[in-house]
N, C-alpha and C positions, 0 to 999 in steps of 0.2 A: 343165629349165632352172632355174638358181638365181635367187633373188630378186636384183634389181639396183636400184641407187639411181636415182631420177629426176633427181638433181643431185649434183654433187661436194661441195657444201656445203649447209647448210640453206637452202632457197630462201626468198626473201622476196618477197611480192607487195605491190602498192601499198597502203600502210596507210590512205590516204584512201579509195580506191575499194573495197578488198576486205577490210578488217578484219572479223573475225567471220563471214566466208563459210565455206563447207564444201567440202572436196575429196573427190572420189570417182572411182574408176577403173572402167573397163568393158572387157570383151572387145572387141576391135577391131570397130567397125561394129555393135555390138549395145547393148542396155540390160541385159545380164547383168553384174552387179557383179563386180569382181575385188578380192580382199582385198589390202590394203596391209600390209606388215610394217614393224617398227621396226628390223630389221637383216637382213643377208643370210641368216641362218639361218631366218628366218620363224617363230620361236618365238612371237612376239606379233603377232597380225594384227588389222586394223581394216577394217570395211566402208567407213567414211568417217572423216574427221577434220576438226576445225575449224581456222580460222586465228585467231591471237590478234590483239590490237589493233594490233600492229605488222606484221601480214601474214605471220607465220611459221606453218607447220604445227605443231600441237600434238596430243599423243595423246588429250587430253580437254580439257574446259573448264578444268580445273585442272592438266593434265598438262604435261610438259616439251616443248620444241621438239625436232623430229626430222626426219631425212631419210626420206621414204617410200620403201620398197623394193617392187617389183612383179615378179611371176613371169609371164612370157608377154607376147604382143602386147597392147597396150592403147591405149585412148583415155583422156584425163584431163580432168576438168571441175571448174570452180568454180561453186557454187550460192549464191545470196544468203541462203537460209535452210535450216535442217535439214529442214524439211518438204518443200521442193522437191527436196532431195537424196534424201530417202526415196521420193518419188513419181517420181523420175527426170524431173522437168519441166525441160527445157532452154531454155524460152522466154526466160528472163531470165539463163540461165547463160552462162559463158564457157568455151570449149574451149581447154585448154592444150596438148594433144597429140592428134594424129590418127594412129593406126596406128603407134605407136612400139613397138619390141620390144627385148628385153633383149640380143639380139645386137648391135643398133645401139649400145645403151648400152655394151656391152663394147668395141666397136671404137673408140668415142670415148675410153673410159677407159684403154685400153691405151696406155702411153707418155704419159699426161697428166701435167701438172706442177702443183705447188703451191709457190709462193714467197712470201716474206714481204712483198716490196715491188716496185715497178716497177724499181728499180735492179737487183735480181736478175733480173728478167724480161728485161732487155736482153741477158743472156748466153745466152738460149735461142734456138734457131733454130725459127721457126714451120714446122711440117710439116702439110700439109693433112689435116684430119680429127681432129687432136689438140686437146685443150683445155688451158686454163691458168687457174688460180685464183691471184689476187693478194690476199693476206690483209690488206693495209694498208687504211686508211679510204678512200683514193682509188682502190682497186683494184676487184675484182669478178671476174666470170667472163668469159673470152675464148675464142674459137674460131678456129683457123687456117683461113683462107679463101684460095684461090688463084684468080687470073684475074678478079677483079672488074673491071667496066667502068671506063674512065677517068672520073675525077670521084668515084668511090665512096670511095676512100681512097688514102692514100699512106703506106706503112709505113716508108719510108726504110731498106729492108733489114731491117726488124724491130727497128730500134734505138729506144732511148728518145729521143724528139725534144723538146727544150726541156723545158717543164714538164708535158707531157702525153705519154701513151704512143702514142696513135693520132691523128695529125693527118689532115686531108683532102687531097685532090689526086687521085691515081689513077695508078699505074704498072703495075697488072696483076699484080704479083708476090704471093707469099704473105705474109699479114700476120695478126697477132692482132687480131680485131675483137670488140668488147664484145658480149656477149649478156645482160648484166644489165639490170635494170629501171631503172637509173640511168646516164645518160651526162652528161658535162659538155659545154658548148658548145665548149670548146677541143678536145675529142676530134674534133670535126668541122671544126676550122680557125678557129673564132672568135678574134678578136684582143682585142676589148673595150677599145680605146683611145680611143673617142669619134670617131675619124676613119675607120678602115677600115670598109667596108661588110660587116657580118656577116650579111646577109640569107641568102645561100646556105648558109653554115655552120649557122646556127640552123635553117633549114628542113630541112637534111640531118639534123640531130640529131632534129628532131621526127618525121621520116619513117623513122628508123632502127629503130624498135621493131616487133616482130612483132605483126600484127593478129590478134585483137582485144585481146591482152593489154595492150599499151601500156606506159607507163613515165613517168619524169620526166627532163626536161632541166634540169640544175643550172647556174645562173649563178654566176660568181665574185662574192661580195659586194662586192669592191673595184673591180669593173670596170664600164664603161658601154658597152653594145653598140648600135651604130648599125644600124638596120634600116629597110626600107621596108614591104612587105606580107609578112606571114607567115600561114600557114593551118595549123590544128591538125587532125591525124587523130583517130580515136576513142581515148579513154582515155589521151591524152598530156597531161601537165601541165608547164608551166615553173615552176620553183621558184627564186626569186631569193635564197633563204637570208637574207632580211632579218630583222633583229630586229623585234619588234612595234612598230608605229608608235605614237609617243607620242600619247595620246588627249587631251592638253591642246589645246583648240581654238585657243589663241593662239599655238602654236608655228609658226614659219615654216619653210619648207623651206630647208635649207642644203645646197647642191649638193656642196661639197667634203668635208663631214664626214658625209654621209649614208652609212650602212652598209647595203648591200644592193644586189643586182644591179639595174642600171637599163637599161631599153630606151628608146633614143632613136628615136622612130617618126615617119617622114615620110609613111607611108601609113596602113594599118589592120591591126590584129591581128584575124584572123577565126577564132573558135573554132567551126569547122564540125563537128568531130568530137563524137560523143556521149561524155559523161563527160570532156571535155577542160577545160582551164582554166589559170589563172595564179594563183600564190600567192607571198606574201612577196617582192614586187618593186615597183619604181617604174616607171611608164610615163610618159614625158615626151614632149611634142611636140618635134620636131627643132629648132625655133627656140630651144628652151631650152638647146641645146648650148653650154656656156660661160656659162650664166646667172650673172648677178651681181645682187645685191639693189638695187632701185631706190633712188635717193637723193632724188628729188623727184617731184612730181605728174606732170610731163610724161613722165618715164621710166616711171612706173607705168602711166599711161594708154596709152602706146605698147605696153607689154608686153601688156596685156589686149587691145588692138586686134588684136594678132597671133595671138590664140587661133584655131586653125583645125583642121579635120578631126575625125574620130571615132576615139577610141583603140581601142575594142573593139567588134566586131560579132559577136554570138552567134547562130548559126543552128543549132547542135546542141541536143541534149536532155540535161538533167542536167548542165550545165556548172557549174564551180566557180570562184569568185573570192574569195580571202581574203587579208587583210592586204596591201592594195595602196595605193599612192599614185599618183593619176592627175592630171597637171598640164598646163595649157597648151593644151587642145583646145577646139574649139567644142562637142563633146559627148563625155562620158566613156564612155558605154555605150549601145548600141542593140541590139535583138534581134528575131528572128523565130522563135525556138525555144521550148522549154518547160522548165519545172522548173529554172530557174537558181537558184543559191545564191550570194548576195553577202553578204559579211560583213567588218567592219573595213576598209572602204574610205574613204580620205581623198581628196577631190578638190577641185580648183580649175579649173573649166572654165566656159564660158558657160552651158551646160546640163549637167546631171549624168546621172542614170540614167534611161533611157527603156525601159519595158517595154510590149510590145504585139505585134500580129501573131500572137496565139495563145499568148502566154506564160502558159500555165496553171500555177497553183500555184507561181509563182516566189516566192522569199523574199529579203528584204533585212534584215540585222541590223547595228545599230551602224555605220551609214554617216554620214559627216560631209561636207557641202558647205560649204567655208569658204575665204575668200580667202587661202590660204597664201602666195601670191606677193607680196601687197601689204599685208597686214594688220599692224598694230602696228609700223609703221615711222616713226611720227611725222608721217605725211602726212595730207592731207585725207581725210575718211571717204568721199568720193565715189569714190575710186580702188578701193574695195572692192565697188562695185556690179557685179553680173553680170546681164545683161539677159534671161537665159533662165529655164527651169524646172529647179529642182534635182532633183525626182523626178516624172516623168510616167508615168502609166499610160494607155495609149491602146487603140485598136481591138482588141477580142477578148481583152484581158487579163482572165483569169478566176481569181478566188479568190487573188489575190496578197496578200502581207502584207509590210508594213514595220514593223519594231519598233525602237524606240530610235534612230531616224534623225533627223538635224538638218540644218537649212539656215540659212545666214546670208548676207545681202546679195543674194539673188536676187530678181528681179522677182516670181516665184511660187515658193513653197516646195514645196508638194505639189499636184499637179493630176491629176484623172481626166477623160478626154475621149474619148468614143466617137463613132461615126458611125452612120447608119442601117444596120441590119443587122449592125453590129459593136459591140455593146453591151459596155461594161466591166462585168463581173459580179462582185458581192460583194467589192469591195476592202476591205481591213482595214488601218487605221493604228493602231498601238498605241504609246503613250508617245513620239510624235513631236513635234518642236518646229520652228517656223518663225519666224524673226526677220529682217526686212529691214534692221534697224538704222536705219530711217528714212532710207535713202539712195537709195530708188528714184528713178530719173531721170524717169519718166513720171507719177509721182504716183498710180499705180494698183497698187502692190505688194499682193499677196495672200498670206496665210499658207497657208490650205487652200482650194483652189478645186475644188469638186465640180461638174464640167461636164456638158455634154449627153450623153445616152445612157449614163448611169451608173446601174446597178441595185443597190439594197440596199447602199450604202456604210456602213461603220461606223468611227467614230473613237472610240477608247478613250483617255482621258486625254490629249487633244491639248493642246499649249501654243503660243500664238502671241502675239507682241507686236511693237511697232515697225512694223507694216505699216499701209498705208492702210486695208485691209480685212483683218481677221483670218480671217474665215470667209465664204465665198461659196458659195451653192447655187443652181445653175441647171441642173437635170437634165432639161430639156425633151426630149421625144422618146423617152425610155426606156420602151418598152412591149413586150409580147410579140408585137405584130402583130395581136392581137385586141382591142386597146383597154385591156387591163389595165395599170394604171400600176405600174411597178417602181421608180420614183424615190423610194424611202423612205430617208431618211438618219437615222442614229442617232448622236448625239453624247453619249457617256457619260462624265461627269466632265470633268476637264481645266480649263484656265485660258485664257481669252481676255482678255488684259490690255490694256495701253495701245494704242490705235489712233489714227491721225492723221485718219481720215475717219469710218468707221463700223466698229463692231465686227463686225457680222454683216449680210449682205445675203441675203435669200431671195427670189429672183425667180421660182423655179419649183420644184415638188416638195414633198413632205411631209417635214418635219423635226421630230425630237424631241430636245430638250435635256433631259438628266437629270443633276442634280447638278453642273452646270457653274458655275464661278465667272467672273463678268464684272467687269473692272476699269474704272477711269475712263480717259477719253481726253482729250487736250489740246484737240482741235478736233472731237471726234466729234459728229455731228448726231443720233445715236440709238445705243442699244445694239444693237437689232435692227431693221432695216428689213424688214418683212414685206410683200412685194408680190404675194403669190399667195394664192388661196383653196383651194389643195390641202390645207391643213390641217396639223396637227402638235400638239406639246405642249411646254410648258415646266414641268418638274416638279422641285421641290426644288432650284432654282438660287439662287445668291447674287449679288445686285446691290449689296451694301452698300458697295462701294468707290466707287460713283457718288456724287459730292458732292451733299449735300442742297441743294435749292434751285437747282440748276444750270439747271433748265428743260429739260434733255435728256430726252426720253421714253425710258423703258426699252424699250418696244416701240412702234414707229411703224407702224401698219397703214395700208396704202394705201387699203383699202376696208372698209366694214362687213362685207362677206362674208368678207374675209380675217380680220377680227377674230373673227367668230363661229366660224370653223373651227379655232381654236387653243384647246386646253384648257390651263388654267393652275392648278396645284395646289401649295400649300405653299412658295411662293418668298419670299425675303427681299430687301428693298431698303433704301435710305437712310431715315433717320428721318423726313424730310419727304416727304410724299406730293406728287408733282408733279401739276399740273393735267392732264397728259397720261398719267399713270400708269395702266396698265390693271389694276393689282392692287387687290383689295378686302380690307383687313385682313390682308394677307399670306397669305390662305388661299384656299380654292376660289373661283374667280371664274366664276360662272355666266354663260354668254354672253348670256343674255336679260336680265341685270341690270346690264350694263356701262353706266355713265354717263360718257361721254368727250367732251371738248370737240372739236367738229368744224368750228368756224368759223361764219361768217355766211352765210345764204342770203337771197336777195331775191325777193319775189313778182313773177311775170311773168304778167299776165292771170289772176290767181287761183291760180297754180300755183307750187310750189317742188319742187326735186329735192334730196334729202338725200344725204349721203355718209357720215354717221356717226350716232351715237345721241344727240348733244346739240348743238343749234344755237341761235344767236341768229337772229331773223328780222326783216326790215325791209320797209317798204312799197315799192311800185314807184315809182321816180323820186322817192323821199323825200316821197311824198304824206302829208298829215296823217293820213289813215286809209286802210286798204286791207283787202279781204276775202281770206282764205285758204280756198280751196274744195277744193283737191286737193294731195296730197303724193305725189310719185313717189319710187321708189328703195327701198321697204321690202322686207323678207324676212319670211316667216312667223315669228311669235313675237317679233319685234324690238320693243323699247320705245324711244320717242323723247321727249326733253324739249325743249320750246320756251320761249323767253323773248323779250321785245322787245329789239331792238338799241338802241333809242333811246327814252327816256321821253317825248320830245316828239311821238312819232308812235305811232298806235294800229293794231295788227293785230287784226282780228276773225276768230277761228276759227269758220267757218260749219258749222252742224249740218245734214247731209243735202243740202247743195248739190252737193258732189262726192263724194269717197271718205272723208269724215270723219263719224263718228257719235258725237256727244257729247250731253250733257244740256242742249241749248240752246246758242246762240251764246255764245262767251266772248271778252272783249276783253283783250288784253295791252296795258295802258296804261303800265306802268312796268317797270323792270329787275327788280324783285322778284317780278313775277307769273310763274307757271309753269303749264304744262299738260303732263301726261304721257299719251301715247297708246300703244296696242299694236296691231301690224299682224296681221290675221287673214285669211289667203287663202281661208278657207272661206266668207267672207261677201261675196257679190256680186263674186267675182273678186278681192277684196282691199280690205279696209276698215280704216281707222284708228279704233279704239274708245277712248273716253276711259277712263283709269284714275283720274285725279284732277286737280283744278285747285286753284290757290291764288291768291286775289286779295289779295296781300300789301300792295299799295300803299294799300288802304283800311283 
């Protein structure tokens, strides 16, 4: 038998899915390789060949494109790597042909046609078993098929119908059917006029490709396709042929001048197939059909109130979403699959992208959640508020990454949130920014919210401003089940700027800030509210934008234990040291040497309970004099400074009466008097030992 071509023209495989893969032929049903030749003579043969970046076979990594010729019965495979091709590992490979033979090729090629365009193809009579190549840009490879079931196709006698060669319908006669990796929606009967229901046509186009090879369904960039629910099989992608979305955050969506295929969806797009996805398209909720720009607050609020449904539900693995605009839904993206790739997505929905349910190593790049439908129209800023979460990572989301993603106007910009037994593992946020614009309706807008059951989150160069709280950490419950705490959060660099309530709140979990810049806030009560003793560090951070003398504490610790658990090294702050500032000379701040104002305590039957390391002390019921016998609340190594709260009343620190050991009783008779004690748990179960006293009033 002579060498025969595997196709009539140089075959092209999906450039997104199969670029740089490797092709190899085998004797039918075996792993015995068959040589491929570059022509029918078989003078030059190859054991395997690579695909170039556009998916065409090439003779070598720098060789020309060619049609592979094969001699004998064969199976044909595509391998992701050369190593897998050499080892004949088909686990990740795609089978292109099963038991094809050169006799079959010959029967197809005999009497096959090649024409320049579809107009010339109209003159040909389709004969079952023959093939047709149309060389024009909107052509491809076709095969004559007879007797397909009703609804499969309608060839109108093989004539060129309207603007497309093969519309849908189904009359059972012989017709040319596309066998290329690209079909248009119109080939399957789509109208694209915003009114006709194109669901059946587009679903037919999605289902028209041979599994598992797949292909692309092309939308006409000037049309708008109305659909309800559509589901993707494996390795099939919709391509709306849209120009790259303008990345200017302030650009509004303009319906009539938008160039790119638009899907008007009243149900949900389900990318169930592995390797499936949508690229270069707009996905609009059906209520935006006929959308016009709001002219007042009432119209804008009504528009946002109508946001409903979920645009995309991804249940497949390795799905792809690139260069999309998603508008008008309650949620843009939800998933239960793995390894999704999302890039260049612009969205305006109540909630944006939600990853979870096992979405291991999913990735999101350069996504923007922005009020495209209401922003910059000269209306009230409140119309730009979206009450949901722009980017949510939930149960079992493992090792996902967001890079250069942005949110504006959402109640929460970025959130991680697991549940018991479904921990969010190792999330990474790189160069991401969250800005509520100060328009949150509930007064609780959060830029970055690291929630319960989150393990080892890392934020690199985060930026947040305009939120009520820029950064919140409350990772309670995240452990291995054996008691080991996993809730360690690292914030590396970045800027946490103007906030309307508090810059950072740490209610649970160990947090380390390294090289982070903190800005001033209009009504902030503290730069960092540290409400847990899980520990952490603040190293090399810059607080200099905090106005000197503002009285706002840089770090406000809830307890002395919380204060001692946090290491602080080499930080910078405003020129005036606040009374509540926990830094000492902007350098290493040893936790046993912190002298921090912690308010007044009052003696009750000889006893006080402290909450900090520096207290004023007063007599019980404002008595003229009172004895202090016992101090509760100390931790080993803690130092405590006491002074009288009122110079008209005397507090006598008693030696040896309770848990205080000093060199004789000492009377605090004036505000200038001081006594410093250190707590030692090795002495009598806990004793306050005198370090020094100062009777300054005399």
